[in-house]
C-alpha positions as CSV (number, residue, x, y, z in Angstrom):
1,M,-5.5,-17.9,10.2
2,T,-7.7,-19.5,8.0
3,V,-6.8,-17.0,5.3
4,K,-3.9,-17.2,2.7
5,L,-0.6,-15.1,4.7
6,D,2.4,-15.1,3.1
7,I,5.1,-13.7,4.6
8,Y,8.2,-12.0,2.8
9,T,11.8,-10.5,3.9
10,K,14.4,-8.0,3.0
11,D,17.8,-7.8,4.7
12,L,15.9,-9.5,7.4
13,E,16.1,-13.1,9.0
14,L,12.8,-14.7,9.1
15,T,13.1,-16.5,12.6
16,D,10.7,-18.5,13.6
17,R,9.9,-16.4,16.8
18,I,9.1,-13.6,14.5
19,H,7.1,-15.2,12.1
20,D,4.9,-16.2,14.9
21,Y,4.6,-13.4,15.9
22,A,3.9,-11.4,12.6
23,T,0.9,-15.0,11.8
24,K,-0.6,-13.8,15.3
25,K,-0.7,-10.5,14.6
26,V,-1.9,-10.6,11.9
27,A,-4.4,-13.4,12.3
28,R,-5.8,-10.3,14.9
29,L,-7.6,-8.9,12.0
30,E,-9.4,-11.6,10.5
31,K,-11.9,-10.9,13.3
32,F,-12.6,-7.2,11.9
33,L,-12.4,-8.2,8.7
34,N,-14.0,-11.5,7.1
35,E,-13.8,-10.9,4.1
36,I,-10.0,-11.3,3.7
37,D,-8.9,-13.1,0.6
38,E,-5.5,-12.9,0.9
39,C,-3.0,-11.0,3.6
40,R,0.7,-10.4,2.8
41,V,3.4,-9.2,5.2
42,D,6.5,-7.3,3.9
43,L,9.2,-7.3,6.5
44,G,12.4,-5.8,6.1
45,A,15.7,-3.6,7.8
46,A,16.5,0.1,6.1
47,K,20.3,-0.2,5.4
48,T,20.5,3.4,5.1
49,A,17.5,4.6,7.7
50,R,17.8,8.4,8.5
51,N,17.8,7.9,12.2
52,A,17.1,4.4,14.4
53,G,13.5,4.7,14.7
54,D,13.4,4.0,11.1
55,R,15.3,1.2,10.9
56,F,12.2,-1.6,10.4
57,I,10.0,-1.6,8.3
58,A,7.0,-3.7,8.4
59,Q,4.1,-3.6,6.0
60,V,0.5,-5.3,5.7
61,T,-1.2,-6.1,2.4
62,I,-5.2,-7.2,2.8
63,R,-7.0,-8.3,-0.2
64,G,-10.1,-9.1,-0.2
65,R,-13.6,-9.0,-2.7
66,G,-13.5,-5.9,-4.7
67,F,-10.7,-3.8,-2.0
68,I,-7.1,-4.2,-1.1
69,L,-5.7,-2.1,1.9
70,R,-2.4,-1.7,3.0
71,S,-0.4,-0.5,6.1
72,E,3.6,0.5,6.4
73,E,5.6,1.9,9.1
74,R,9.1,2.1,10.8
75,A,10.2,1.9,14.0
76,D,13.7,0.7,15.8
77,G,12.3,-3.0,16.1
78,I,11.1,-5.2,14.0
79,Y,8.1,-6.0,16.7
80,A,7.4,-2.5,17.4
81,A,7.0,-2.3,13.1
82,I,4.6,-4.7,13.0
83,D,2.6,-3.9,16.4
84,A,2.4,-0.2,14.7
85,T,1.3,-1.6,11.0
86,V,-1.5,-3.5,12.7
87,D,-2.0,-1.3,14.6
88,K,-2.3,1.4,11.7
89,M,-4.3,-1.6,9.7
90,S,-6.9,-1.8,12.6
91,R,-8.0,1.7,12.0
92,Q,-8.4,1.3,8.4
93,I,-10.2,-1.6,8.4
94,E,-12.8,-0.1,10.7
95,R,-12.3,3.2,8.4
96,F,-13.3,0.8,5.6
97,K,-16.1,-1.0,7.0
98,G,-18.0,2.9,7.8
99,K,-18.7,3.2,4.5
100,Q,-20.8,2.1,2.0
101,W,-18.9,1.2,-1.6
102,K,-21.2,0.2,-4.7
103,H,-17.8,-0.6,-6.6
104,R,-14.6,-1.3,-5.2
105,G,-11.2,-2.5,-6.1
106,G,-7.6,-1.1,-8.0
107,E,-4.5,-0.7,-6.8
108,G,-2.4,2.0,-5.9
109,L,0.6,2.0,-8.7
110,S,4.4,2.9,-7.4
111,A,7.6,2.9,-8.9
112,A,10.5,3.4,-7.1
113,S,14.1,3.8,-8.3
114,E,17.6,3.8,-7.2
115,P,18.8,7.3,-7.0
116,L,21.6,8.3,-8.7
117,N,25.1,10.0,-7.9
118,E,25.7,13.1,-10.1
119,S,28.1,11.7,-12.5
120,E,25.7,8.9,-13.6
121,E,23.0,11.0,-13.6
122,Q,24.4,14.0,-16.1
123,Q,25.5,10.7,-18.5
124,A,22.0,8.4,-17.6
125,Q,19.1,8.0,-20.0
126,P,15.7,8.4,-18.7
127,V,14.9,4.3,-18.4
128,I,11.8,2.3,-16.7
129,V,13.1,0.5,-14.0
130,R,9.7,-0.4,-12.8
131,R,6.4,-2.0,-15.0
132,K,3.4,-2.7,-12.8
133,S,-0.1,-4.3,-14.3
134,F,-3.0,-4.1,-12.9
135,A,-7.0,-4.5,-12.6
136,L,-8.7,-1.2,-13.5
137,P,-12.8,-1.5,-12.1
138,P,-14.7,1.3,-12.6
139,M,-15.7,3.7,-10.4
140,D,-16.6,7.5,-9.5
141,E,-14.5,9.9,-8.1
142,L,-15.8,9.6,-4.9
143,E,-14.7,6.0,-4.6
144,A,-11.2,6.9,-6.0
145,L,-11.0,9.0,-3.2
146,E,-11.4,6.6,0.1
147,Q,-9.9,4.0,-2.3
148,L,-6.8,6.1,-2.2
149,Q,-7.1,6.8,1.5
150,L,-7.9,2.6,2.3
151,L,-4.4,2.2,0.4
152,D,-2.5,4.6,2.1
153,H,-0.9,5.7,-0.6
154,E,1.4,8.8,-0.6
155,D,0.8,10.5,-3.8
156,F,-1.6,9.4,-6.5
157,F,-4.4,6.7,-7.6
158,V,-5.3,5.9,-11.0
159,F,-8.7,4.2,-11.8
160,L,-10.7,4.0,-14.6
161,N,-13.5,6.9,-13.8
162,S,-17.1,5.3,-14.6
163,K,-19.2,8.1,-15.7
164,T,-16.4,9.4,-18.7
165,N,-15.3,5.5,-18.8
166,T,-11.9,7.2,-19.1
167,V,-8.5,6.3,-16.9
168,N,-8.3,9.1,-14.8
169,V,-5.4,9.7,-12.0
170,L,-5.9,11.5,-8.6
171,Y,-3.7,12.8,-6.8
172,K,-2.7,14.5,-3.4
173,R,-1.7,18.1,-3.8
174,R,1.1,19.5,-1.3
175,D,-2.1,22.1,-0.3
176,G,-3.7,19.1,1.6
177,G,-6.3,18.6,-1.2
178,Y,-6.7,16.7,-4.0
179,G,-6.7,16.9,-7.9
180,L,-7.9,14.8,-10.4
181,I,-6.1,14.0,-14.2
182,D,-9.0,13.7,-16.7
183,P,-6.6,13.3,-20.2
184,V,-8.2,14.2,-23.5
185,V,-7.1,12.7,-25.9
186,G,-6.6,14.7,-29.3
């Protein structure tokens, strides 16, 4: 693979066999999309999975000129998780290639916090547990919607609206539709 590939693990030993398998699988994506600048693979084992089928997690993030694609899958084995994630990414790349974009880019914003037990929750003050900075290229609402779908982000996407020159948040509603937060100062 000629693209820069980084493989990271959490709660999982990265053996040569797993490394080679992930590298081989992800290298197949390059033939679908030759504008890839870098690729990151995150592999992990969930300490507390809801069921055995969710024990292993594989996530692939591809960065290119003006776009970011991300897919994540869980499975009962690390190899199955890698396969499912690469298959999902292949479908995302095909969707991406079929769309014409004038401006692409941005990143989804996600924040995660560890759950508190009841006694800590009552005493704890709200705290920012993660801060993330990212580029905010201008795009219209349709491009933001397409980016939200391509990132495979579950809930929202932050972007600079090219028509209003304001920061907007596009979010998925419970009814399956999408909402747009367009703040007004004052």
